[in-house]
C-alpha positions, 0 to 999 in steps of 0.5 A: 274137364279131361280136356282142360287138364290135356290143354294145361298139359301141354301148355307145361310141357311147351313152357318146360322145352323152349326153357330147355332150348333157351338154356341150349343158346345160352351155354352155346353161346358162352362156348362161342364165345371162349372159343374165339378168346383163344389167348386167354386160357380156362383154369379149371383147378385153381388149388392147383395152381402155385401163385409163389410161383410167379407174380399172378394173383385172383382178381374177382370179375368184380372189380375192374382190373388194375392198370399194369396187369393183363389175365392170364387165366378165367377161372371159378373161385370160392373166395369171389362171391358170384356176381352175374352181372359181372362174369368173366363170359358170364361164366367165370367169377374170377381170373388170375391176372399178372403184371404186364412188366416190360413192353417187348419189340420184335420189330420196327420200320419206316412206314406210308408212302412218303417213309416218314411213318414209323410202325412198331410190332410188339407184345406187352404194350399196354392200353395207354403206352407211348413212344420216345424218340431220340437221335441216335447218339444222343440221351434227350427225347426229341419225340414223344408220341401218345393218345391222339398222336399215335395210334395203337392196336392189337394184330390178327396176330395176337401183337401189340402195335404202334403206329406215328407219325414223324412232326417235326424236321428235326427227327425227319432230318435224323430219320432221314439220315442217322436213324432215329432211336424209338423206346415203347414206355408203359407208364403203368408198370414204369418200364420200357423196351428196347432202343432200336435204331430205326432209319428212313429208306434213302431212294433217289429224288425223294420228296417230302409229302404231306398227309399221303393216302396210304400208309405201312401198317397203318395211317395214324 
């Protein structure tokens, strides 16, 4: 009888140790997730956030982020029901979100081996942002690049990047001469920026190769 009790106690002890290790591992994984998501900060004291001074509002994790918004902070709020299947990072039941608003372009230029691609780097591009193109002096849109006609991603510095390859002869001729004006458009926010001019660099003896192997920063 005494031996059975000792075995039972040992079994319970091992189960407790295993359970503690699992909890520690889960907590460690959550910490890693937070550390690897440096762009979004954690708001510990939601009561200290003044919503009246911004266009931000509280959003519960159980619902999808509405189009045209981005997460500013992760937090926990008593007004949001705990839903363990949809917690942000497995820890937070809510977030403070803000409108993405107007896209900003920090730099743009020609790319690809033949310089008939355009790359655009900036911030606050919506996931479905697109590019409108006009001539240097005209008001009519001569080209629009959306969906699979452009490549969009976030670079290692956290900046939004769009690349595209000019399709029409009119666009290429203007790009090779006076240059083209480009706008990044956020369709959900219905805002755009910024109308800058980009021109293809001139190289004596240029040819017009199709489908080059390499692009800068990436081939569409």
